[in-house]
C-alpha positions as a Markdown table, in Angstrom:
| # | Residue | x | y | z |
|---|---|---|---|---|
| 1 | Met | -12.9 | 230.3 | -73.8 |
| 2 | Thr | -10.5 | 230.1 | -76.7 |
| 3 | Asp | -10.2 | 228.8 | -80.3 |
| 4 | Pro | -7.4 | 226.5 | -81.3 |
| 5 | Tyr | -5.3 | 229.4 | -82.8 |
| 6 | His | -5.1 | 230.8 | -79.3 |
| 7 | Leu | -3.2 | 227.8 | -78.0 |
| 8 | Tyr | 0.3 | 228.7 | -77.0 |
| 9 | Tyr | 1.9 | 226.0 | -79.1 |
| 10 | Phe | 0.0 | 227.2 | -82.2 |
| 11 | Lys | 0.9 | 230.8 | -81.7 |
| 12 | Asp | 1.3 | 232.6 | -85.1 |
| 13 | Lys | 0.8 | 229.3 | -87.0 |
| 14 | Ala | -2.9 | 228.3 | -86.9 |
| 15 | Asp | -5.5 | 229.7 | -89.2 |
| 16 | Thr | -7.4 | 232.4 | -87.3 |
| 17 | Ser | -10.4 | 232.2 | -89.6 |
| 18 | Tyr | -11.2 | 228.6 | -88.7 |
| 19 | Ser | -13.3 | 228.4 | -85.6 |
| 20 | Met | -14.3 | 225.5 | -83.4 |
| 21 | Leu | -16.4 | 227.6 | -81.0 |
| 22 | Asp | -19.4 | 225.5 | -81.6 |
| 23 | Gly | -18.0 | 223.5 | -78.7 |
| 24 | Phe | -19.1 | 226.4 | -76.5 |
| 25 | Thr | -22.8 | 225.7 | -77.3 |
| 26 | Asn | -22.2 | 222.0 | -76.9 |
| 27 | Tyr | -20.8 | 222.5 | -73.4 |
| 28 | Ile | -23.7 | 224.7 | -72.4 |
| 29 | Glu | -26.1 | 222.0 | -73.5 |
| 30 | Leu | -24.1 | 219.4 | -71.7 |
| 31 | Met | -24.3 | 221.4 | -68.4 |
| 32 | Asn | -28.0 | 222.1 | -68.9 |
| 33 | Lys | -28.6 | 218.4 | -69.4 |
| 34 | Tyr | -27.4 | 217.8 | -65.8 |
| 35 | Asp | -28.7 | 221.1 | -64.4 |
| 36 | Ile | -25.2 | 222.2 | -63.5 |
| 37 | Lys | -24.4 | 225.9 | -63.4 |
| 38 | Thr | -20.9 | 226.6 | -64.6 |
| 39 | Thr | -18.4 | 229.4 | -65.3 |
| 40 | Phe | -17.1 | 230.3 | -68.7 |
| 41 | Phe | -13.8 | 232.2 | -68.8 |
| 42 | Val | -14.0 | 234.2 | -72.0 |
| 43 | Leu | -11.4 | 236.2 | -74.1 |
| 44 | Ser | -12.8 | 239.6 | -74.8 |
| 45 | Glu | -11.5 | 239.6 | -78.4 |
| 46 | Ile | -14.0 | 236.8 | -79.4 |
| 47 | Val | -17.0 | 238.3 | -77.6 |
| 48 | Asp | -18.6 | 239.8 | -80.7 |
| 49 | Ile | -18.4 | 236.4 | -82.4 |
| 50 | Val | -20.1 | 234.5 | -79.6 |
| 51 | Lys | -22.4 | 237.2 | -78.2 |
| 52 | Glu | -25.6 | 235.2 | -78.8 |
| 53 | Gln | -24.1 | 232.2 | -77.1 |
| 54 | Leu | -22.9 | 234.3 | -74.1 |
| 55 | Leu | -26.3 | 235.8 | -73.6 |
| 56 | Tyr | -27.9 | 232.3 | -73.9 |
| 57 | Ala | -25.5 | 231.0 | -71.3 |
| 58 | Val | -26.4 | 233.8 | -68.9 |
| 59 | Ser | -30.1 | 233.2 | -69.5 |
| 60 | Cys | -29.5 | 229.6 | -68.4 |
| 61 | Gly | -27.9 | 230.7 | -65.2 |
| 62 | His | -24.3 | 230.2 | -66.1 |
| 63 | Glu | -21.5 | 232.7 | -65.1 |
| 64 | Ile | -19.3 | 234.6 | -67.6 |
| 65 | Ala | -15.8 | 235.4 | -66.3 |
| 66 | Cys | -12.7 | 236.9 | -67.9 |
| 67 | His | -9.8 | 235.0 | -69.5 |
| 68 | Gly | -8.1 | 238.2 | -70.7 |
| 69 | Lys | -8.2 | 239.8 | -74.1 |
| 70 | Thr | -5.9 | 238.0 | -76.5 |
| 71 | His | -4.6 | 234.9 | -74.5 |
| 72 | Ile | -1.2 | 236.4 | -74.0 |
| 73 | Arg | 0.3 | 235.2 | -70.7 |
| 74 | Pro | 0.3 | 237.9 | -68.0 |
| 75 | Ile | 4.0 | 237.3 | -67.4 |
| 76 | Asp | 4.7 | 238.1 | -71.0 |
| 77 | Leu | 3.1 | 241.6 | -70.6 |
| 78 | Ser | 4.5 | 244.6 | -68.8 |
| 79 | Leu | 2.6 | 245.5 | -65.6 |
| 80 | Glu | 1.0 | 248.5 | -67.3 |
| 81 | Gly | 0.2 | 246.4 | -70.4 |
| 82 | Phe | -1.4 | 243.7 | -68.3 |
| 83 | Glu | -3.5 | 246.1 | -66.3 |
| 84 | Arg | -4.7 | 247.8 | -69.5 |
| 85 | Glu | -5.6 | 244.5 | -71.1 |
| 86 | Ile | -7.6 | 243.0 | -68.3 |
| 87 | Thr | -9.4 | 246.3 | -67.6 |
| 88 | Glu | -10.5 | 246.5 | -71.2 |
| 89 | Ala | -11.4 | 242.8 | -71.3 |
| 90 | Lys | -13.5 | 243.1 | -68.1 |
| 91 | Ala | -15.4 | 246.2 | -69.5 |
| 92 | Lys | -16.1 | 244.5 | -72.8 |
| 93 | Leu | -17.6 | 241.5 | -71.2 |
| 94 | Glu | -19.7 | 243.5 | -68.8 |
| 95 | Asp | -21.0 | 245.7 | -71.6 |
| 96 | Thr | -22.0 | 242.6 | -73.6 |
| 97 | Ile | -23.8 | 240.6 | -70.9 |
| 98 | Gly | -25.0 | 243.5 | -68.8 |
| 99 | Gln | -23.6 | 242.0 | -65.5 |
| 100 | Glu | -20.6 | 242.5 | -63.4 |
| 101 | Val | -17.7 | 240.2 | -64.2 |
| 102 | Val | -16.0 | 239.1 | -61.0 |
| 103 | Gly | -13.8 | 236.2 | -62.0 |
| 104 | Tyr | -10.5 | 235.9 | -63.8 |
| 105 | Arg | -8.3 | 233.1 | -65.1 |
| 106 | Ala | -4.8 | 233.7 | -66.3 |
| 107 | Pro | -4.0 | 232.3 | -69.8 |
| 108 | Cys | -1.7 | 229.3 | -69.5 |
| 109 | Phe | -1.7 | 229.9 | -65.7 |
| 110 | Gly | 1.1 | 232.3 | -66.5 |
| 111 | Ile | 0.8 | 234.8 | -63.7 |
| 112 | Asp | 3.0 | 236.0 | -60.8 |
| 113 | Asp | 2.5 | 237.8 | -57.5 |
| 114 | Glu | 2.9 | 241.4 | -59.0 |
| 115 | Arg | 0.3 | 240.8 | -61.7 |
| 116 | Tyr | -2.0 | 239.0 | -59.2 |
| 117 | Lys | -2.2 | 242.2 | -57.2 |
| 118 | Ile | -3.4 | 244.0 | -60.4 |
| 119 | Val | -6.1 | 241.4 | -60.9 |
| 120 | Lys | -7.5 | 242.5 | -57.5 |
| 121 | Lys | -6.9 | 246.2 | -58.2 |
| 122 | Val | -8.9 | 246.0 | -61.4 |
| 123 | Gly | -11.9 | 244.7 | -59.5 |
| 124 | Phe | -11.9 | 241.0 | -59.8 |
| 125 | Lys | -13.1 | 239.2 | -56.7 |
| 126 | Tyr | -11.8 | 235.7 | -57.4 |
| 127 | Ser | -9.3 | 234.0 | -59.6 |
| 128 | Ser | -8.5 | 230.4 | -60.8 |
| 129 | Ser | -4.9 | 230.8 | -61.9 |
| 130 | Lys | -2.9 | 228.6 | -59.5 |
| 131 | Met | -1.5 | 225.3 | -60.8 |
| 132 | Asp | 0.8 | 223.4 | -58.5 |
| 133 | Ile | 3.1 | 221.9 | -61.1 |
| 134 | Ile | 6.7 | 222.9 | -60.5 |
| 135 | Gly | 8.9 | 223.6 | -63.5 |
| 136 | His | 6.3 | 223.8 | -66.2 |
| 137 | Pro | 7.6 | 226.1 | -68.9 |
| 138 | Leu | 4.3 | 228.0 | -69.3 |
| 139 | Tyr | 3.0 | 228.3 | -65.7 |
| 140 | Gly | 3.9 | 231.2 | -63.4 |
| 141 | Glu | 4.2 | 231.0 | -59.6 |
| 142 | Leu | 1.8 | 232.4 | -57.0 |
| 143 | Asp | 2.7 | 232.6 | -53.3 |
| 144 | Leu | -0.5 | 231.9 | -51.4 |
| 145 | Thr | 1.1 | 231.3 | -48.0 |
| 146 | Ser | -0.5 | 234.4 | -46.5 |
| 147 | Phe | -4.0 | 233.2 | -47.6 |
| 148 | Asp | -6.4 | 231.3 | -45.4 |
| 149 | Arg | -7.6 | 227.9 | -46.7 |
| 150 | Pro | -11.3 | 227.6 | -45.8 |
| 151 | Val | -11.7 | 224.6 | -48.1 |
| 152 | Lys | -9.0 | 222.3 | -49.3 |
| 153 | Gly | -7.9 | 223.6 | -52.7 |
| 154 | Ile | -9.5 | 227.1 | -52.2 |
| 155 | Phe | -7.6 | 230.1 | -50.7 |
| 156 | Ala | -9.0 | 233.3 | -49.3 |
| 157 | Lys | -7.6 | 236.7 | -48.3 |
| 158 | Asp | -9.3 | 240.0 | -47.8 |
| 159 | Gly | -12.4 | 239.0 | -49.8 |
| 160 | Met | -10.2 | 237.6 | -52.7 |
| 161 | Ile | -10.7 | 233.9 | -53.4 |
| 162 | Glu | -8.2 | 231.7 | -55.4 |
| 163 | Phe | -9.5 | 228.4 | -56.8 |
| 164 | Ala | -6.4 | 226.2 | -57.3 |
| 165 | Leu | -6.4 | 223.5 | -59.9 |
| 166 | Ala | -6.3 | 219.9 | -58.8 |
| 167 | Thr | -3.2 | 217.8 | -59.2 |
| 168 | Gln | -2.3 | 214.2 | -58.2 |
| 169 | Lys | 1.0 | 212.6 | -57.8 |
| 170 | Phe | 2.0 | 209.9 | -60.3 |
| 171 | Cys | 5.4 | 208.3 | -60.7 |
| 172 | Gly | 6.9 | 211.0 | -58.4 |
| 173 | Arg | 5.5 | 213.9 | -60.3 |
| 174 | His | 2.3 | 216.0 | -60.0 |
| 175 | Ile | 0.0 | 216.1 | -63.0 |
| 176 | Ala | -3.2 | 218.0 | -63.5 |
| 177 | Ile | -6.4 | 216.0 | -63.1 |
| 178 | Ser | -8.7 | 219.0 | -63.5 |
| 179 | Gly | -9.5 | 218.8 | -67.1 |
| 180 | Gly | -8.2 | 220.6 | -70.2 |
| 181 | Gly | -5.9 | 218.5 | -72.3 |
| 182 | Trp | -5.1 | 216.1 | -69.5 |
| 183 | Ile | -8.4 | 214.2 | -69.5 |
| 184 | Arg | -8.3 | 214.2 | -73.3 |
| 185 | Leu | -4.7 | 213.3 | -73.9 |
| 186 | Leu | -3.9 | 210.7 | -71.3 |
| 187 | Pro | -5.5 | 207.2 | -71.2 |
| 188 | Trp | -8.8 | 207.6 | -69.4 |
| 189 | Thr | -9.6 | 204.1 | -68.1 |
| 190 | Ile | -6.2 | 203.0 | -66.9 |
| 191 | Leu | -4.8 | 206.4 | -65.8 |
| 192 | Met | -6.9 | 209.5 | -65.5 |
| 193 | Lys | -10.1 | 207.9 | -64.1 |
| 194 | Pro | -8.2 | 206.0 | -61.3 |
| 195 | Leu | -6.2 | 209.2 | -60.5 |
| 196 | Ile | -9.3 | 211.3 | -60.2 |
| 197 | Thr | -11.1 | 208.6 | -58.2 |
| 198 | Lys | -8.2 | 208.5 | -55.7 |
| 199 | Tyr | -8.2 | 212.3 | -55.5 |
| 200 | Leu | -11.9 | 212.6 | -54.9 |
| 201 | Lys | -11.8 | 210.3 | -51.8 |
| 202 | Asn | -10.1 | 213.0 | -49.7 |
| 203 | Ala | -11.0 | 216.1 | -51.7 |
| 204 | Glu | -13.1 | 219.0 | -50.5 |
| 205 | Ser | -13.3 | 220.7 | -53.9 |
| 206 | Tyr | -12.7 | 219.9 | -57.5 |
| 207 | Thr | -12.4 | 222.2 | -60.5 |
| 208 | Leu | -12.9 | 221.1 | -64.1 |
| 209 | Tyr | -11.8 | 223.2 | -67.0 |
| 210 | Ile | -12.2 | 222.5 | -70.7 |
| 211 | His | -11.7 | 224.2 | -74.0 |
| 212 | Pro | -14.5 | 224.7 | -76.6 |
| 213 | Phe | -12.5 | 223.0 | -79.3 |
| 214 | Glu | -12.4 | 219.8 | -77.2 |
| 215 | Leu | -16.2 | 219.6 | -77.4 |
| 216 | Ser | -16.5 | 220.8 | -81.0 |
| 217 | Arg | -18.1 | 218.6 | -83.7 |
| 218 | Lys | -15.7 | 220.0 | -86.3 |
| 219 | Thr | -12.4 | 218.5 | -87.4 |
| 220 | Met | -9.3 | 220.3 | -86.3 |
| 221 | Pro | -7.3 | 221.1 | -89.4 |
| 222 | Lys | -3.6 | 220.4 | -89.7 |
| 223 | Val | -1.5 | 223.3 | -88.6 |
| 224 | Pro | 1.6 | 223.9 | -90.8 |
| 225 | Gly | 4.9 | 224.4 | -89.1 |
| 226 | Val | 4.3 | 222.3 | -86.0 |
| 227 | Gly | 5.9 | 219.0 | -85.1 |
| 228 | Leu | 4.3 | 215.6 | -84.8 |
| 229 | Leu | 4.2 | 215.7 | -81.0 |
| 230 | Thr | 2.4 | 219.1 | -81.0 |
| 231 | Asp | -0.1 | 217.8 | -83.6 |
| 232 | Ile | -0.8 | 214.8 | -81.4 |
| 233 | Arg | -1.1 | 217.0 | -78.4 |
| 234 | Ala | -3.8 | 219.1 | -80.1 |
| 235 | Arg | -5.8 | 216.2 | -81.7 |
| 236 | Arg | -5.6 | 213.2 | -79.4 |
| 237 | Gly | -8.8 | 212.3 | -77.7 |
| 238 | Leu | -11.0 | 214.7 | -79.6 |
| 239 | Gly | -14.5 | 213.3 | -79.8 |
| 240 | Lys | -14.2 | 211.5 | -76.5 |
| 241 | Val | -14.2 | 214.5 | -74.1 |
| 242 | Asp | -18.0 | 214.9 | -73.6 |
| 243 | Gly | -18.3 | 211.2 | -72.6 |
| 244 | Arg | -15.5 | 211.6 | -70.2 |
| 245 | Ile | -17.0 | 214.7 | -68.7 |
| 246 | Glu | -20.3 | 212.8 | -68.2 |
| 247 | Gln | -18.4 | 210.0 | -66.4 |
| 248 | Leu | -16.7 | 212.6 | -64.3 |
| 249 | Ile | -20.0 | 214.1 | -63.3 |
| 250 | Met | -21.2 | 210.7 | -62.1 |
| 251 | Met | -18.0 | 210.2 | -60.2 |
| 252 | Leu | -18.5 | 213.6 | -58.4 |
| 253 | Lys | -22.1 | 212.8 | -57.6 |
| 254 | Lys | -21.1 | 209.4 | -56.2 |
| 255 | Asn | -18.6 | 211.1 | -53.9 |
| 256 | Gly | -21.2 | 213.5 | -52.6 |
| 257 | Phe | -20.1 | 216.7 | -54.4 |
| 258 | Ser | -22.5 | 219.5 | -55.3 |
| 259 | Phe | -22.0 | 221.8 | -58.3 |
| 260 | Gly | -21.8 | 225.5 | -58.7 |
| 261 | Ser | -20.2 | 228.4 | -60.6 |
| 262 | Phe | -17.1 | 230.0 | -59.1 |
| 263 | Ala | -19.1 | 233.1 | -58.1 |
| 264 | Glu | -21.7 | 230.9 | -56.3 |
| 265 | Val | -19.0 | 229.1 | -54.3 |
| 266 | Arg | -17.2 | 232.4 | -53.5 |
| 267 | Lys | -20.5 | 233.7 | -52.0 |
| 268 | Gln | -20.9 | 230.5 | -49.9 |
| 269 | Ile | -17.3 | 230.8 | -48.6 |
| 270 | Leu | -17.6 | 234.4 | -47.6 |
| 271 | Ala | -21.0 | 233.8 | -46.0 |
| 272 | Ala | -19.5 | 230.9 | -44.0 |
| 273 | Glu | -16.6 | 233.2 | -42.9 |
| 274 | Val | -19.2 | 235.8 | -41.7 |
| 275 | Asp | -21.1 | 233.2 | -39.8 |
| 276 | Leu | -17.9 | 231.9 | -38.1 |
| 277 | Ala | -16.9 | 235.5 | -37.2 |
| 278 | Ala | -20.3 | 236.1 | -35.7 |
| 279 | Ile | -20.0 | 232.9 | -33.6 |
| 280 | Gln | -16.5 | 233.8 | -32.4 |
| 281 | Ser | -17.7 | 237.3 | -31.5 |
| 282 | Ser | -20.6 | 235.9 | -29.6 |
| 283 | Ala | -18.4 | 233.5 | -27.7 |
| 284 | Lys | -16.1 | 236.3 | -26.7 |
| 285 | Arg | -19.0 | 238.4 | -25.4 |
| 286 | Met | -20.3 | 235.4 | -23.4 |
| 287 | Gly | -16.8 | 234.8 | -22.0 |
């Protein structure tokens, strides 16, 4: 959960006193409308600002997870600095909500294998930091080849779960279809909706992520010092996102998907692995 000034392309340019975090409350109410339990990845530096909303979200059955402290990409921090930041962020969130925080998402998906090991070391039990788009200037690279894949798009190893973000091939390139700016920026009816529809036909999982400002009722102010394309990137589609999310919910239901927080899905996967191991053990004894 971030404000516009946390966006990488607004770094050190946007007004840090202008908040669009009302979108957080709007998203909680949207999920409550459909009785969907979701996960909010929160920066610890804004926790005091949104404490009431966080506690309200928890009271509604939603999960609070960690997005770091300041939205600096992990790969832009030293290993020691990264460990210190996510340790402090995890503790801050836990102190605020009174619950263990088990999930982590890397800002801008900017993480690598070394820092991924630290995520597990600090005590996180799952992550959603893998984006399979090659050559993106912000994203890092994670090697998940040693992980099992109990569900398409979900990876598991030694109790650690990675929820990869959905992509779909279009004109020879993979683009993200899992939310964020993509469902806001790109034409919905003629591009994103058909791509998501195609993906869901053979999908076993789907992850949606969204920023609070994309559901805010406020107007995003102009940011001095940024170019026209960056300004369009930040503003295009604002005011339409909630409607597109509702359409997406209907699409998921039509395709037989159920909904849950990352923590809930993790528990289901681990329980299924235990059941499978028990069946295999029983089969060996019978053999």
